[in-house]
C-alpha positions as CSV (number, residue, x, y, z in Angstrom):
1,M,-151.0,-143.6,-126.3
2,R,-151.5,-139.8,-125.9
3,S,-153.9,-137.6,-124.7
4,D,-155.7,-134.8,-126.2
5,F,-154.1,-132.8,-123.3
6,D,-150.2,-133.5,-125.2
7,E,-151.3,-131.5,-128.3
8,R,-150.7,-128.2,-128.8
9,P,-153.4,-125.5,-128.4
10,S,-153.3,-125.4,-132.2
11,Q,-154.8,-128.5,-132.6
12,R,-156.9,-128.1,-129.8
13,L,-159.1,-125.9,-132.1
14,T,-159.0,-127.6,-135.6
15,R,-161.5,-129.7,-133.3
16,V,-163.6,-126.6,-132.5
17,D,-167.2,-126.3,-133.7
18,W,-165.6,-123.5,-135.8
19,T,-169.7,-123.1,-137.0
20,Q,-171.9,-122.5,-133.7
21,I,-168.8,-120.6,-132.4
22,G,-170.3,-118.6,-135.3
23,H,-173.5,-118.9,-134.0
24,D,-173.2,-118.7,-130.3
25,L,-171.8,-115.2,-131.7
26,D,-174.6,-114.3,-133.6
27,A,-176.3,-114.8,-130.7
28,R,-175.0,-113.6,-127.2
29,G,-172.2,-111.7,-127.9
30,N,-169.9,-114.8,-126.5
31,A,-168.5,-117.8,-127.4
32,V,-166.3,-120.4,-124.9
33,I,-163.8,-122.6,-125.3
34,A,-163.2,-125.4,-122.9
35,N,-160.7,-126.4,-121.7
36,L,-159.1,-124.7,-124.4
37,L,-155.7,-124.7,-122.3
38,T,-153.8,-127.9,-119.7
39,K,-153.6,-126.5,-116.0
40,I,-149.7,-126.8,-117.4
41,E,-150.1,-124.1,-119.8
42,C,-152.3,-121.9,-117.2
43,A,-149.1,-121.7,-115.3
44,E,-146.8,-121.5,-117.2
45,L,-148.6,-118.1,-119.2
46,A,-149.6,-117.5,-115.8
47,E,-146.1,-116.8,-114.7
48,L,-144.4,-114.9,-117.1
49,Y,-146.4,-112.1,-115.8
50,E,-143.2,-112.2,-113.9
51,V,-140.4,-112.2,-116.2
52,D,-140.0,-108.1,-117.4
53,R,-138.1,-109.0,-120.3
54,S,-141.6,-110.6,-122.2
55,F,-143.1,-106.9,-121.5
56,R,-143.0,-103.9,-123.3
57,K,-146.0,-102.6,-121.0
58,T,-147.4,-102.3,-117.8
59,V,-150.3,-100.3,-116.8
60,I,-151.7,-99.9,-113.6
61,M,-155.0,-99.1,-113.8
62,A,-156.0,-97.2,-110.2
63,R,-153.9,-94.5,-112.1
64,H,-155.4,-93.7,-115.7
65,G,-159.7,-94.5,-114.1
66,F,-159.4,-98.4,-115.5
67,G,-159.9,-99.4,-112.5
68,R,-158.0,-101.9,-109.8
69,G,-155.0,-104.0,-110.6
70,Q,-153.3,-104.3,-114.1
71,Y,-151.8,-106.0,-116.7
72,R,-148.6,-106.2,-119.0
73,Y,-148.4,-106.3,-122.8
74,F,-146.1,-109.0,-124.3
75,S,-143.2,-107.7,-126.4
76,Y,-142.3,-108.8,-129.9
77,P,-141.5,-111.5,-130.4
78,L,-144.2,-113.2,-128.9
79,P,-144.0,-116.4,-126.3
80,D,-144.3,-119.4,-128.8
81,I,-148.0,-120.3,-127.1
82,V,-149.1,-116.6,-127.4
83,Q,-147.9,-116.1,-130.7
84,Q,-150.0,-120.1,-131.5
85,L,-153.2,-118.8,-130.5
86,R,-153.0,-115.6,-132.0
87,Q,-152.3,-117.1,-135.6
88,C,-154.7,-120.1,-135.2
89,F,-157.5,-118.0,-133.8
90,Y,-157.3,-115.6,-136.2
91,S,-158.0,-118.1,-139.3
92,Y,-160.6,-119.1,-138.0
93,L,-162.5,-115.9,-137.1
94,A,-161.6,-113.9,-140.3
95,P,-164.3,-115.5,-142.2
96,I,-167.0,-114.7,-138.9
97,A,-165.2,-111.4,-139.1
98,N,-166.0,-110.7,-143.1
99,R,-169.6,-112.0,-142.2
100,W,-169.5,-109.2,-140.1
101,N,-168.8,-106.3,-142.1
102,D,-171.0,-107.9,-144.3
103,A,-173.7,-107.4,-142.2
104,M,-173.2,-104.6,-140.7
105,G,-172.4,-102.4,-144.1
106,I,-168.6,-102.4,-143.2
107,A,-166.9,-102.4,-146.3
108,A,-163.3,-103.1,-145.1
109,Q,-162.6,-107.2,-145.5
110,F,-160.1,-109.0,-143.9
111,P,-157.4,-111.3,-145.1
112,L,-157.0,-115.0,-143.8
113,D,-153.7,-115.1,-144.1
114,F,-152.6,-113.7,-140.5
115,T,-149.4,-112.2,-141.9
116,R,-150.9,-110.4,-144.5
117,Y,-153.2,-108.4,-141.4
118,I,-150.8,-108.1,-139.2
119,A,-148.6,-106.2,-142.8
120,S,-151.4,-104.0,-143.2
121,C,-151.4,-103.3,-139.0
122,A,-148.1,-101.2,-140.0
123,A,-149.2,-100.0,-142.7
124,A,-151.4,-97.7,-140.8
125,G,-148.8,-97.1,-138.2
126,Q,-149.4,-100.0,-135.4
127,S,-147.0,-102.2,-134.9
128,Q,-147.0,-102.6,-131.3
129,P,-148.4,-105.8,-129.9
130,T,-151.1,-106.1,-128.1
131,P,-151.3,-109.5,-126.6
132,L,-151.2,-109.0,-123.0
133,L,-151.9,-110.7,-119.1
134,L,-153.7,-109.2,-116.9
135,R,-153.5,-109.7,-112.5
136,Y,-156.3,-108.4,-110.2
137,T,-156.2,-109.6,-106.2
138,Q,-158.5,-109.3,-103.3
139,G,-160.4,-105.7,-104.1
140,D,-159.8,-105.3,-107.8
141,F,-161.4,-104.8,-111.0
142,N,-161.5,-103.8,-114.4
143,C,-164.2,-100.9,-116.1
144,L,-166.3,-101.4,-118.8
145,H,-164.3,-100.6,-121.9
146,Q,-162.7,-101.1,-125.8
147,D,-159.6,-101.9,-126.8
148,L,-159.2,-99.7,-129.5
149,Y,-156.0,-98.7,-130.5
150,G,-156.1,-97.5,-134.4
151,E,-158.7,-97.4,-137.3
152,Q,-157.1,-101.1,-138.0
153,I,-160.0,-102.9,-135.7
154,F,-160.1,-106.6,-135.6
155,P,-164.4,-107.0,-134.0
156,L,-163.1,-109.9,-132.2
157,Q,-161.0,-111.0,-129.3
158,I,-160.2,-113.9,-126.7
159,A,-159.7,-114.1,-123.0
160,I,-158.8,-117.4,-121.3
161,Q,-159.1,-117.6,-118.0
162,L,-155.3,-118.9,-116.4
163,N,-156.4,-120.1,-113.0
164,E,-159.0,-121.3,-110.8
165,P,-162.2,-119.8,-109.7
166,G,-163.4,-121.1,-106.4
167,R,-160.1,-122.1,-105.3
168,D,-157.4,-119.5,-106.2
169,F,-160.5,-116.5,-105.8
170,D,-164.3,-115.7,-106.0
171,G,-166.1,-112.8,-107.7
172,G,-164.0,-111.5,-111.1
173,E,-166.7,-112.4,-113.2
174,F,-165.9,-111.7,-117.0
175,V,-169.0,-109.2,-118.1
176,L,-170.5,-108.2,-121.3
177,T,-173.0,-105.1,-122.0
178,E,-174.6,-104.6,-125.0
179,Q,-176.5,-101.3,-125.8
180,R,-178.9,-101.2,-129.4
181,P,-180.4,-98.2,-130.6
182,R,-183.4,-97.0,-128.5
183,M,-182.8,-99.7,-126.0
184,Q,-181.3,-100.6,-121.8
185,S,-177.9,-102.2,-121.7
186,R,-178.7,-105.8,-121.9
187,V,-175.9,-107.5,-119.0
188,E,-173.5,-110.7,-119.7
189,V,-172.0,-112.7,-116.9
190,V,-169.5,-115.6,-118.6
191,A,-168.8,-117.7,-116.4
192,L,-165.1,-118.7,-117.2
193,Q,-163.3,-122.5,-115.6
194,H,-159.6,-122.7,-115.4
195,G,-158.7,-123.2,-119.3
196,D,-161.3,-121.7,-121.1
197,A,-161.9,-119.0,-123.1
198,V,-164.0,-116.5,-124.4
199,V,-164.0,-115.2,-127.9
200,F,-166.2,-111.7,-127.9
201,P,-166.9,-108.5,-130.4
202,V,-164.4,-105.5,-129.6
203,H,-166.7,-102.4,-130.2
204,V,-169.2,-103.5,-132.3
205,R,-171.9,-106.5,-133.6
206,P,-174.3,-106.2,-135.7
207,V,-178.4,-108.1,-134.5
208,R,-180.9,-108.7,-136.9
209,G,-183.8,-107.0,-136.6
210,S,-187.4,-106.3,-138.0
211,R,-185.9,-103.8,-141.4
212,G,-182.2,-106.6,-141.7
213,Y,-179.7,-105.8,-139.7
214,Y,-178.2,-102.6,-137.1
215,R,-174.9,-102.6,-135.2
216,V,-174.6,-102.5,-131.2
217,N,-172.4,-101.7,-128.9
218,M,-170.3,-103.7,-127.0
219,R,-168.0,-102.9,-124.0
220,H,-166.2,-106.1,-122.2
221,G,-164.7,-105.6,-118.3
222,V,-164.6,-107.7,-115.1
223,S,-165.8,-107.4,-112.3
224,R,-165.2,-106.5,-108.2
225,L,-162.0,-109.8,-106.6
226,R,-164.0,-111.2,-103.5
227,R,-160.7,-112.3,-102.4
228,G,-157.1,-114.2,-104.2
229,H,-156.2,-112.9,-107.0
230,R,-157.4,-114.0,-111.0
231,I,-154.8,-113.4,-114.4
232,T,-156.1,-114.0,-117.7
233,A,-154.9,-113.3,-120.7
234,G,-156.0,-111.3,-123.3
235,I,-155.2,-112.2,-127.2
236,I,-156.3,-109.4,-129.1
237,L,-155.6,-109.6,-132.6
238,H,-155.2,-106.5,-133.8
239,D,-151.9,-104.5,-133.0
240,A,-151.8,-101.2,-131.6
241,K,-150.1,-97.5,-132.5
């Protein structure tokens, strides 16, 4: 008998309650999908970090004032699991992204087909892949930031925890901040377990107020790693220049 974990990740995503994901994103600006990847899939994806030919660029964060640690952008063609996740996530998130743009008064609408969207990125001069692996060791952290790479910006992205908190590392929590107009920033710490994914905004999200929806500015980062090593996959849906 085949277990759920014998399935491809894209098949697991078909069983996710996407209505609830939309509600969670509307309510607090993030949504967690538990056990998206198996431990074997996490290990295989994390091991790619050492395979130089898989990547187009490596960033040493301290050199740019981004924090401490490093990350590597995959090159095309993407590894099968990354491409599979990217396409499948897009198909479920595009309707949410379109609803958000409507609420915020943003005219842009996203095609439901991922191939068409990537073609629109290329037409805007954005043809470099943006999925990446991020690696942190003791003392490393990621400053609050937004992953903006050009005019084409898909408003949602995904991070997947590839090793085990409490066993492989301590600290290194995923952090989101939300700046509402004329209010102090709100902070949310998202506790991810091995194989969990979090969906969150790239830039802005709509919040309903007494006079309708307004935009709030979002940033994300990772707190200081106190022990061990942490590795994460980032699935960004727009390409870069």
